[in-house]
C-alpha positions as CSV (number, residue, x, y, z in Angstrom):
1,M,76.4,42.6,64.9
2,I,78.8,41.7,67.8
3,D,78.1,43.3,71.1
4,T,81.4,45.0,72.1
5,S,80.0,46.9,75.0
6,N,80.7,43.9,77.3
7,V,84.4,42.9,77.2
8,G,83.5,39.3,77.8
9,S,81.4,39.1,74.7
10,V,84.1,40.0,72.2
11,E,85.5,37.0,70.3
12,R,89.2,36.6,70.6
13,A,89.7,34.4,67.6
14,G,93.4,34.3,66.7
15,L,94.5,35.9,69.9
16,E,95.1,32.7,71.9
17,R,98.1,32.9,74.3
18,L,99.6,30.0,76.2
19,N,101.6,30.2,79.3
20,P,105.0,28.4,79.5
21,R,103.5,25.4,81.5
22,Q,100.9,24.9,78.7
23,I,103.6,25.1,76.0
24,A,105.7,22.6,77.9
25,R,102.9,20.0,77.6
26,K,102.5,20.5,73.9
27,L,103.7,17.7,71.6
28,F,104.6,17.7,67.9
29,L,105.7,14.9,65.6
30,C,109.3,14.7,64.6
31,E,110.1,11.8,62.2
32,G,106.8,10.2,63.3
33,Q,107.7,10.3,67.0
34,P,106.0,12.7,69.6
35,V,108.4,15.3,71.0
36,S,107.5,17.9,73.6
37,V,108.3,21.5,72.9
38,L,110.3,21.5,76.2
39,D,112.4,18.5,75.4
40,A,113.0,19.1,71.7
41,T,116.5,19.8,70.5
42,D,117.1,23.0,68.7
43,E,117.1,21.2,65.4
44,Q,113.8,19.5,66.1
45,F,112.2,22.7,67.1
46,E,113.6,24.5,64.0
47,A,112.1,21.7,61.8
48,F,108.7,22.1,63.7
49,R,108.9,25.9,63.2
50,I,109.6,25.6,59.5
51,A,106.8,23.0,59.0
52,A,104.4,25.1,61.0
53,R,105.4,28.2,59.0
54,I,106.2,30.2,62.2
55,P,107.9,33.4,60.8
56,V,111.1,34.6,62.2
57,S,113.5,37.3,60.9
58,E,116.4,36.1,58.7
59,K,119.0,36.7,61.5
60,E,117.0,34.4,63.8
61,E,116.7,31.5,61.3
62,G,118.7,28.4,62.4
63,K,119.6,29.9,65.7
64,R,119.6,28.2,69.1
65,W,116.1,28.1,70.6
66,S,116.1,29.0,74.3
67,W,112.9,28.2,76.2
68,D,111.9,31.9,76.2
69,N,112.3,32.1,72.5
70,R,110.3,29.0,71.9
71,C,107.4,30.3,74.0
72,R,107.7,33.7,72.2
73,A,107.6,32.2,68.7
74,I,104.6,29.9,69.5
75,N,102.6,32.8,71.1
76,H,103.5,35.1,68.2
77,A,102.2,32.5,65.8
78,L,99.0,32.0,67.8
79,K,98.5,35.7,68.1
80,Y,98.3,36.0,64.3
81,G,96.0,33.0,64.0
82,L,98.3,30.3,62.8
83,K,97.0,26.8,63.5
84,L,100.0,24.9,64.9
85,P,100.4,21.2,64.2
86,F,100.4,20.0,67.9
87,V,99.2,16.5,68.6
88,E,97.2,15.4,71.6
89,E,98.9,13.0,74.0
90,D,95.9,10.7,73.9
91,S,96.1,10.3,70.1
92,V,99.8,9.4,69.9
93,P,100.4,5.7,69.3
94,I,102.6,3.9,71.8
95,P,104.6,0.8,70.7
96,N,103.2,-2.5,71.9
97,K,106.0,-4.5,73.5
98,N,104.3,-7.9,72.7
99,N,104.2,-7.3,68.9
100,S,105.2,-4.8,66.3
101,E,101.8,-3.2,66.1
102,E,101.2,0.1,67.8
103,T,98.4,0.6,70.3
104,P,96.7,4.0,70.5
105,R,96.8,5.6,73.9
106,T,93.6,5.9,75.9
107,G,92.8,8.5,78.5
108,L,95.7,7.6,80.9
């Protein structure tokens, strides 16, 4: 049985919340290339939203994605336990200028 008498002991699974600075650093893949949530075009973010199955009302589908709306959509999805397909910066391959092979990033 979970001890709920101490607020710090309650598990908050599915209730993660990110602040705008944390969201700005998040990357997702768009056509195999990493794109930050902050720098993504409306079309790129909409494609990410659909792929991640972030629900929105019908009137909001395909609309322009302001920064506030992007943050709100991501936090709404996290609140309800959706696992969003973000990629870690260290795991994104970078093109090797000397040849056509890609080199994985290391802790830069």
